[in-house]
C-alpha positions in Angstrom: 3.1 -2.2 1.4 5.4 -2.4 4.2 4.5 -1.6 8.2 7.2 -1.5 9.4 6.6 2.0 10.3 3.9 1.2 11.8 5.9 -0.8 14.7 7.9 -0.4 17.9 11.2 0.5 18.0 14.0 -1.6 19.8 16.7 0.3 21.8 18.7 0.7 19.6 16.3 2.5 17.5 16.5 -0.8 14.9 12.8 -1.9 14.1 11.4 -4.1 15.9 9.6 -7.5 14.3 7.4 -7.9 16.7 5.0 -5.7 15.8 4.9 -6.6 12.0 0.5 -6.3 11.7 -1.4 -3.7 12.4 -4.0 -3.8 15.1 -5.0 -4.9 18.9 -3.5 -8.2 18.9 -0.7 -7.6 16.5 1.4 -5.1 19.7 3.5 -8.1 20.7 6.3 -7.3 23.3 9.6 -6.7 20.9 11.8 -9.5 20.2 8.7 -11.9 19.7 7.0 -13.4 17.1 4.9 -11.6 15.1 1.2 -12.1 14.9 0.0 -14.0 12.4 -4.1 -14.7 11.2 -5.9 -18.1 12.2 -9.1 -19.1 10.3 -10.8 -22.4 10.1 -13.4 -22.7 7.2 -16.2 -24.0 8.3 -17.6 -26.7 6.2 -18.2 -30.6 6.3 -17.1 -33.6 4.7 -18.8 -34.0 1.9 -19.2 -30.4 1.0 -15.9 -29.5 -0.3 -15.8 -28.7 -3.7 -13.2 -31.5 -5.1 -16.8 -34.0 -4.2 -19.3 -31.8 -6.4 -19.1 -35.0 -8.5 -19.6 -37.7 -6.8 -22.0 -36.7 -3.6 -25.1 -34.6 -4.7 -26.5 -31.3 -3.3 -30.0 -33.2 -2.4 -28.0 -35.4 -0.7 -27.0 -33.6 2.0 -29.9 -33.8 4.0 -29.1 -37.3 5.1 -25.3 -37.7 5.3 -24.2 -38.5 8.8 -23.2 -34.3 9.5 -19.6 -34.1 11.4 -18.6 -30.5 11.6 -19.5 -29.9 15.7 -17.7 -32.6 17.6 -14.8 -31.3 15.2 -15.4 -27.6 15.4 -15.1 -28.4 19.6 -11.6 -29.9 19.2 -10.2 -26.7 17.3 -12.4 -25.0 19.6 -10.5 -27.2 22.4 -7.1 -26.9 20.6 -6.9 -22.8 20.1 -8.9 -22.3 23.6 -5.0 -24.8 25.3 -3.3 -22.3 23.5 -5.3 -19.3 23.9 -5.0 -18.6 20.2 -8.6 -16.5 18.6 -9.3 -17.1 15.3 -12.2 -16.6 12.6 -14.4 -19.5 11.0 -15.8 -18.3 7.9 -19.0 -20.4 8.5 -21.3 -22.3 5.2 -24.7 -20.7 6.7 -26.4 -24.2 6.2 -24.6 -25.4 8.5 -25.3 -22.7 11.1 -29.3 -23.4 10.4 -28.0 -26.7 11.5 -25.5 -26.8 14.6 -26.7 -23.3 16.0 -25.6 -23.7 19.4 -22.3 -24.7 18.0 -22.0 -21.1 16.5 -23.1 -19.4 19.7 -19.5 -21.8 21.2 -17.3 -20.3 18.5 -18.8 -16.2 19.1 -18.7 -17.2 23.1 -15.1 -18.4 23.4 -14.4 -14.8 21.7 -13.7 -15.7 18.3 -14.7 -13.7 14.6 -18.1 -15.0 12.6 -17.1 -14.2 8.9 -19.4 -15.8 6.3 -18.8 -18.5 3.7 -21.2 -18.0 1.7 -24.9 -20.3 2.2 -24.6 -23.7 0.7 -20.8 -22.9 -0.9 -21.9 -22.5 -4.7 -18.8 -20.9 -6.1 -19.0 -17.6 -7.0 -18.1 -17.9 -11.1 -21.6 -19.9 -10.5 -23.4 -17.0 -9.8 -24.0 -14.5 -11.9 -24.8 -10.7 -10.1 -28.6 -11.2 -8.2 -27.8 -14.3 -6.8 -24.9 -13.8 -5.3 -26.4 -11.2 -3.4 -29.1 -12.4 -1.7 -26.7 -15.4 -1.4 -24.3 -13.9 1.2 -27.2 -11.3 2.3 -29.4 -14.2 3.2 -25.7 -16.1 5.1 -24.7 -12.5 7.1 -28.0 -12.3 8.0 -28.8 -15.6 9.4 -25.2 -15.4 11.2 -25.9 -12.8 12.8 -29.3 -13.5 14.0 -27.8 -16.9 15.6 -24.6 -15.3 16.7 -25.3 -12.2 17.7 -22.3 -10.3 16.5 -22.1 -8.1 13.0 -20.5 -10.4 9.9 -17.7 -8.0 8.7 -15.7 -11.0 6.7 -15.7 -12.9 4.2 -14.6 -16.2 2.4 -15.2 -17.2 -1.5 -16.0 -20.8 -1.4 -12.7 -22.6 -3.0 -11.1 -19.0 -3.9 -13.6 -18.8 -6.6 -13.6 -15.1 -6.4 -10.8 -13.4 -9.9 -9.9 -11.3 -12.7 -13.3 -12.3 -14.2 -15.4 -11.7 -11.3 -14.2 -8.8 -9.2 -17.1 -7.4 -9.3 -18.2 -9.3 -6.3 -15.8 -7.0 -4.1 -18.3 -4.6 -4.7 -21.2 -6.6 -3.9 -19.8 -7.6 -0.7 -18.9 -4.0 0.5 -22.7 -3.1 -0.8 -23.7 -5.7 1.3 -21.8 -4.8 4.3 -18.9 -6.8 4.4 -15.7 -4.9 5.1 -12.9 -6.7 4.1 -13.4 -10.6 1.5 -10.1 -13.4 2.0 -11.1 -14.5 -1.4 -8.3 -13.9 -3.4 -6.0 -17.3 -3.8 -3.2 -15.3 -5.7 -2.0 -18.5 -7.0 -2.5 -20.6 -10.1 -3.9 -23.6 -8.9 -6.3 -26.1 -11.6 -9.8 -24.9 -9.9 -8.9 -21.2 -8.4 -6.4 -18.8 -8.6 -5.4 -15.1 -9.2 -0.8 -15.8 -9.8 -1.4 -11.7 -10.7 -2.7 -10.5 -7.6 -1.5 -9.2 -4.6 0.5 -10.9 -2.3 -0.7 -9.0 0.9 -3.6 -7.1 2.0 -4.9 -4.9 -1.0 -7.6 -1.8 -1.5 -9.6 -3.7 -4.7 -10.5 -0.9 -7.6 -13.8 -1.9 -7.7 -14.2 -1.2 -4.0 -14.1 2.1 -1.9 -13.7 1.0 1.3 -13.2 -3.4 1.4 -9.9 -4.7 1.9 -8.7 -7.8 0.8 -7.0 -9.8 2.4 -5.8 -12.9 0.4 -4.3 -16.7 1.8 -1.0 -16.4 2.0 2.0 -16.8 -0.2 6.0 -17.6 0.1 8.2 -15.6 -2.6 11.2 -17.6 -3.7 12.4 -15.9 -6.9 10.2 -15.2 -9.5 7.7 -17.5 -7.9 4.9 -17.8 -5.6 4.4 -20.8 -3.4 1.6 -21.6 -1.1 2.0 -21.8 2.2 -1.3 -20.5 4.0 -3.0 -23.4 4.9 -5.4 -26.4 3.4 -4.2 -29.5 1.7 -0.8 -27.9 1.2 -0.1 -27.8 4.7 -1.0 -31.6 4.4 0.8 -32.3 1.2 4.6 -30.7 2.5 6.2 -31.5 5.6 4.9 -29.4 8.8 9.2 -28.4 7.8 8.5 -26.5 4.7 5.3 -24.4 6.4 7.3 -23.1 9.7 9.8 -22.1 6.8 7.8 -20.7 4.8 5.6 -18.3 7.3 8.7 -17.0 9.1 9.8 -16.3 5.2 7.2 -14.6 5.5 6.6 -12.5 9.2 10.8 -11.5 8.7 11.6 -11.2 5.2 8.9 -9.8 3.8 7.3 -8.3 7.6 3.8 -8.9 7.1 1.1 -10.6 9.2 0.6 -14.6 7.1 -3.2 -15.6 6.7 -3.7 -19.2 7.4 -6.7 -22.2 7.4 -8.1 -25.0 7.4 -11.1 -27.3 7.8 -12.7 -29.1 10.4 -12.0 -32.1 8.3 -9.0 -31.9 7.8 -8.8 -33.2 11.1 -10.8 -35.9 10.9 -9.8 -40.0 9.4 -12.6 -41.5 10.5 -15.3 -39.6 9.0 -16.8 -41.7 5.9 -14.6 -42.6 2.8 -16.2 -41.5 -0.6 -15.3 -45.1 -2.8 -14.8 -44.1 -6.8 -12.8 -41.1 -6.5 -10.0 -40.2 -8.8 -6.3 -40.8 -7.4 -6.2 -36.3 -7.6 -9.4 -36.3 -5.5 -8.2 -38.7 -3.0 -5.2 -37.4 -2.9 -6.0 -34.5 -2.1 -8.9 -34.5 0.6 -7.7 -37.7 2.4 -3.8 -37.8 2.6 -2.5 -37.0 5.9 -6.0 -36.4 7.7 -4.2 -38.3 10.4 -1.5 -35.8 10.8 -2.7 -32.3 10.5 -4.5 -31.7 14.4 -0.7 -32.6 16.0 0.7 -30.3 13.2 -1.5 -28.1 14.6 -0.4 -27.7 17.7 2.8 -27.2 16.4 1.9 -24.8 14.6 0.4 -23.2 17.3 3.5 -23.1 19.6 5.4 -22.3 16.6 3.7 -18.7 16.1 1.0 -16.4 17.6 -2.0 -16.0 16.0 -5.6 -13.8 15.7 -8.0 -13.0 13.9 -8.6 -11.5 10.8 -11.2 -8.3 11.8 -8.2 -7.8 15.0 -4.9 -7.5 12.6 -6.3 -6.3 9.4 -9.6 -4.0 9.5 -7.1 -1.4 10.5 -5.7 -1.0 7.3 -8.6 0.3 6.1 -8.1 3.5 4.2 -4.6 3.7 5.7 -2.6 5.1 2.9 -0.1 2.2 2.9 -2.4 -0.3 1.9 -1.3 -1.3 -1.6 -4.5 0.0 -4.8 -4.9 -3.3 -7.0 
């Protein structure tokens, strides 16, 4: 998909890099940076997929919850840089922290669905998935007082084998999904999927907005946040996101979790090396890096950047 035709032109007739994205927040001044999508997956430290074999779901209720304090720090950071973001929120969390959800909405941010209890879509059949997303959408709308348009699958668990889930999302009133990660990973990924937003053939109206990857040669590399943002030096993320903006002429999609700014969270025992590295590496560096990211790029909500593309002939069908 190329959006250059929608960008304003400079006085010399060349296309401005400023308005790569389409939408209300994409009308930046020519010569400035393009607008990218900032998103937060609202879940607590004990709900991550990497801990599934170590923390039982029935024990969640008795564990100390830290998500509300972490989200408040994120809201303060966003407010300092005048960033409006999308918060993909678990229904389980919203049910227990309704005032936190209200603060998200009152701050001008988009409230979106992350499913109810962080169950991967690969573990659900169509009936169970429909019940999960319907329940979560209704709950979030009741608490937040705004329509929920977006959905992100726990652990990016929609891929080639369960694309039917996108049709269910459309049928349950969602207008976009950000659930397919076009990389190869041991827990998720659909490397053959497009790198940028597209209309899945299984749907008529739903838009899929993948988390951003950077192309180098024939390969795709993750650069849209999460553990990769903590693992690699900040210079890599800045280079990759700028390459996407300037070379691909696309808005990037970035995400992180509230627990990633919380090095004081309870440490889990008896974890394998891979799990320890994925979860705990550079937690203390995450918040300063987010400040740098906020200064280096312009950011907005998922819905404002991408929903105007629905029905556009400029969006690829896959």
